[in-house]
TITISE-569079 format. One record per residue (C-alpha): x, y, z; residue in one letter. Coordinates in nm, 3 decimals. Example, Ala and Ser with C-alpha at 12.3 -4.5 7.8 and 13.67 -1.06 7.14 Angstrom:
<torkols>
{torkol {1.230, -0.450, 0.780}, A}
{torkol {1.367, -0.106, 0.714}, S}
</torkols>
This chain:
<torkols>
{torkol {-4.043, 15.480, 5.214}, M}
{torkol {-4.346, 15.439, 5.022}, N}
{torkol {-4.713, 15.401, 5.165}, D}
{torkol {-4.659, 15.021, 5.144}, E}
{torkol {-4.642, 14.799, 5.498}, A}
{torkol {-4.285, 14.875, 5.647}, P}
{torkol {-4.028, 14.664, 5.567}, K}
{torkol {-3.965, 14.422, 5.875}, L}
{torkol {-3.583, 14.407, 6.044}, L}
{torkol {-3.448, 14.190, 6.298}, L}
{torkol {-3.204, 14.319, 6.510}, I}
{torkol {-2.998, 14.077, 6.704}, V}
{torkol {-2.773, 14.228, 6.969}, E}
{torkol {-2.675, 14.136, 7.351}, D}
{torkol {-2.608, 14.527, 7.445}, D}
{torkol {-3.023, 14.626, 7.538}, A}
{torkol {-2.914, 14.988, 7.575}, A}
{torkol {-2.756, 14.983, 7.195}, F}
{torkol {-3.041, 14.739, 7.029}, A}
{torkol {-3.318, 14.976, 7.175}, R}
{torkol {-3.118, 15.290, 7.039}, T}
{torkol {-3.109, 15.109, 6.656}, L}
{torkol {-3.458, 14.994, 6.727}, K}
{torkol {-3.595, 15.375, 6.772}, R}
{torkol {-3.394, 15.474, 6.495}, S}
{torkol {-3.494, 15.243, 6.232}, F}
{torkol {-3.889, 15.293, 6.354}, E}
{torkol {-3.844, 15.665, 6.293}, R}
{torkol {-3.750, 15.542, 5.929}, R}
{torkol {-4.028, 15.341, 5.907}, G}
{torkol {-3.949, 14.996, 5.956}, W}
{torkol {-4.096, 14.748, 6.168}, R}
{torkol {-3.806, 14.628, 6.426}, V}
{torkol {-3.766, 14.283, 6.598}, L}
{torkol {-3.521, 14.241, 6.899}, L}
{torkol {-3.335, 13.922, 6.956}, A}
{torkol {-3.016, 13.902, 7.225}, A}
{torkol {-2.949, 13.542, 7.136}, A}
{torkol {-2.972, 13.255, 6.916}, P}
{torkol {-3.282, 13.087, 7.067}, D}
{torkol {-3.491, 13.376, 7.051}, E}
{torkol {-3.393, 13.432, 6.688}, V}
{torkol {-3.529, 13.091, 6.630}, R}
{torkol {-3.815, 13.135, 6.797}, A}
{torkol {-3.886, 13.464, 6.648}, L}
{torkol {-3.844, 13.285, 6.288}, L}
{torkol {-4.129, 13.070, 6.344}, A}
{torkol {-4.371, 13.332, 6.356}, Q}
{torkol {-4.181, 13.614, 6.130}, E}
{torkol {-3.980, 13.642, 5.797}, T}
{torkol {-3.777, 13.983, 5.802}, P}
{torkol {-3.621, 14.075, 5.474}, G}
{torkol {-3.339, 14.223, 5.657}, H}
{torkol {-3.114, 14.154, 5.979}, A}
{torkol {-2.834, 14.363, 6.158}, V}
{torkol {-2.654, 14.109, 6.387}, V}
{torkol {-2.367, 14.135, 6.642}, D}
{torkol {-2.093, 13.896, 6.602}, L}
{torkol {-2.053, 13.850, 6.987}, K}
{torkol {-2.336, 13.753, 7.161}, L}
{torkol {-2.247, 13.664, 7.531}, G}
{torkol {-2.124, 13.343, 7.502}, P}
{torkol {-2.248, 13.280, 7.175}, A}
{torkol {-2.148, 13.355, 6.766}, S}
{torkol {-2.300, 13.570, 6.541}, G}
{torkol {-2.198, 13.363, 6.309}, L}
{torkol {-2.441, 13.082, 6.404}, S}
{torkol {-2.704, 13.341, 6.362}, V}
{torkol {-2.633, 13.432, 6.016}, V}
{torkol {-2.613, 13.075, 5.872}, Q}
{torkol {-2.982, 12.989, 6.078}, V}
{torkol {-3.093, 13.351, 5.896}, L}
{torkol {-2.935, 13.272, 5.587}, H}
{torkol {-3.103, 12.871, 5.569}, E}
{torkol {-3.440, 13.018, 5.709}, H}
{torkol {-3.442, 13.282, 5.387}, D}
{torkol {-3.134, 13.298, 5.135}, A}
{torkol {-3.292, 13.646, 4.997}, A}
{torkol {-3.270, 13.812, 5.337}, M}
{torkol {-2.995, 14.075, 5.335}, R}
{torkol {-2.795, 14.044, 5.665}, V}
{torkol {-2.539, 14.250, 5.768}, V}
{torkol {-2.296, 14.171, 6.034}, V}
{torkol {-2.184, 14.431, 6.318}, L}
{torkol {-1.907, 14.405, 6.547}, T}
{torkol {-1.630, 14.560, 6.765}, G}
{torkol {-1.412, 14.271, 6.690}, F}
{torkol {-1.332, 14.289, 6.346}, A}
{torkol {-1.118, 14.041, 6.217}, S}
{torkol {-1.068, 13.924, 5.831}, I}
{torkol {-1.120, 13.573, 5.928}, A}
{torkol {-1.479, 13.639, 6.070}, T}
{torkol {-1.540, 13.859, 5.760}, A}
{torkol {-1.467, 13.617, 5.526}, V}
{torkol {-1.676, 13.355, 5.726}, E}
{torkol {-1.975, 13.587, 5.759}, A}
{torkol {-1.996, 13.647, 5.412}, I}
{torkol {-1.952, 13.259, 5.329}, K}
{torkol {-2.235, 13.207, 5.562}, L}
{torkol {-2.460, 13.433, 5.420}, G}
{torkol {-2.415, 13.830, 5.548}, A}
{torkol {-2.404, 14.052, 5.227}, C}
{torkol {-2.214, 14.332, 5.457}, H}
{torkol {-1.972, 14.321, 5.764}, Y}
{torkol {-1.946, 14.628, 5.973}, L}
{torkol {-1.752, 14.746, 6.243}, V}
{torkol {-1.886, 14.924, 6.550}, K}
{torkol {-1.952, 15.208, 6.594}, P}
{torkol {-2.175, 15.217, 6.306}, S}
{torkol {-2.523, 15.363, 6.262}, N}
{torkol {-2.859, 15.342, 6.121}, S}
{torkol {-2.703, 15.525, 5.831}, D}
{torkol {-2.430, 15.282, 5.765}, D}
{torkol {-2.660, 14.995, 5.818}, I}
{torkol {-2.913, 15.116, 5.577}, E}
{torkol {-2.644, 15.156, 5.295}, A}
{torkol {-2.537, 14.834, 5.408}, A}
{torkol {-2.839, 14.666, 5.301}, F}
{torkol {-2.868, 14.817, 4.923}, V}
{torkol {-2.489, 14.817, 4.880}, A}
{torkol {-2.437, 14.587, 4.562}, Q}
{torkol {-2.229, 14.265, 4.595}, P}
{torkol {-1.863, 14.326, 4.490}, G}
{torkol {-1.691, 14.663, 4.455}, N}
{torkol {-1.385, 14.675, 4.183}, V}
{torkol {-1.295, 15.020, 4.321}, D}
{torkol {-1.216, 14.941, 4.681}, V}
{torkol {-0.861, 15.091, 4.739}, P}
{torkol {-0.552, 14.861, 4.837}, V}
{torkol {-0.409, 14.924, 5.126}, A}
{torkol {-0.115, 15.078, 5.096}, A}
{torkol {0.087, 15.018, 5.416}, R}
{torkol {0.154, 14.600, 5.475}, P}
{torkol {-0.028, 14.485, 5.803}, T}
{torkol {0.140, 14.500, 6.124}, S}
{torkol {0.229, 14.248, 6.391}, I}
{torkol {-0.037, 14.322, 6.616}, K}
{torkol {-0.275, 14.320, 6.341}, T}
{torkol {-0.177, 13.967, 6.233}, L}
{torkol {-0.181, 13.842, 6.625}, E}
{torkol {-0.513, 13.940, 6.657}, M}
{torkol {-0.630, 13.835, 6.328}, E}
{torkol {-0.521, 13.480, 6.439}, R}
{torkol {-0.661, 13.501, 6.774}, I}
{torkol {-1.006, 13.626, 6.578}, H}
{torkol {-0.943, 13.315, 6.351}, E}
{torkol {-0.915, 13.079, 6.605}, V}
{torkol {-1.180, 13.233, 6.822}, L}
{torkol {-1.426, 13.160, 6.533}, A}
{torkol {-1.304, 12.817, 6.500}, E}
{torkol {-1.365, 12.677, 6.885}, T}
{torkol {-1.663, 12.857, 6.881}, G}
{torkol {-1.589, 13.155, 7.049}, F}
{torkol {-1.441, 12.970, 7.367}, N}
{torkol {-1.190, 13.125, 7.533}, I}
{torkol {-1.023, 12.854, 7.700}, S}
{torkol {-0.988, 12.613, 7.396}, E}
{torkol {-0.894, 12.906, 7.168}, T}
{torkol {-0.573, 12.975, 7.451}, A}
{torkol {-0.493, 12.596, 7.423}, R}
{torkol {-0.479, 12.594, 7.070}, R}
{torkol {-0.273, 12.926, 7.067}, L}
{torkol {-0.057, 12.833, 7.314}, G}
{torkol {-0.133, 13.122, 7.553}, M}
{torkol {-0.238, 13.137, 7.926}, H}
{torkol {-0.599, 13.197, 7.929}, R}
{torkol {-0.585, 13.530, 8.122}, R}
{torkol {-0.326, 13.683, 7.845}, T}
{torkol {-0.566, 13.607, 7.582}, L}
{torkol {-0.869, 13.761, 7.791}, A}
{torkol {-0.638, 14.051, 7.832}, R}
{torkol {-0.563, 14.090, 7.491}, K}
{torkol {-0.933, 14.045, 7.358}, L}
{torkol {-1.004, 14.294, 7.622}, G}
{torkol {-0.856, 14.563, 7.470}, K}
{torkol {-1.117, 14.567, 7.227}, R}
{torkol {-0.846, 14.543, 6.932}, F}
{torkol {-0.978, 14.711, 6.587}, V}
{torkol {-0.751, 14.666, 6.309}, P}
{torkol {-0.665, 14.966, 6.135}, Q}
{torkol {-0.713, 14.979, 5.751}, E}
</torkols>
């Protein structure tokens, strides 16, 4: 970094320990960092600050990080927003990009990965196409995550729409399945 004022980064993460770790890592790199754990905190911060970059966790307790991505994009369309998640799915990745995110990373990711995502150019024609077909488990989890996003991450409503018992859905989500490429 040069001698200019530090870049301003907003980290939206409900896991306080992980948020502090990311904050310290970015501060060592010369960033000024703001923390928020919920959508309301983000709105309050945006009333006083306009960060150029943001890292948003997809699942913020009962809230969806997708709503935060939308708020950030509406506040400043030029803001570079990276969605970080342990609950990756094609449906949420597509929605995050549609709502204004510039990148979507699966946990575990570190500050190197995030910084690289901030400067990555949109679209890469050299991304390899998967050589193997998608498994039934992956398809099932993608559908679950798609319906979760549609219902605003309401577990009961998602279970009802999928025709499964709420506990069954909670058990499947508890496994924190991340699709393999």
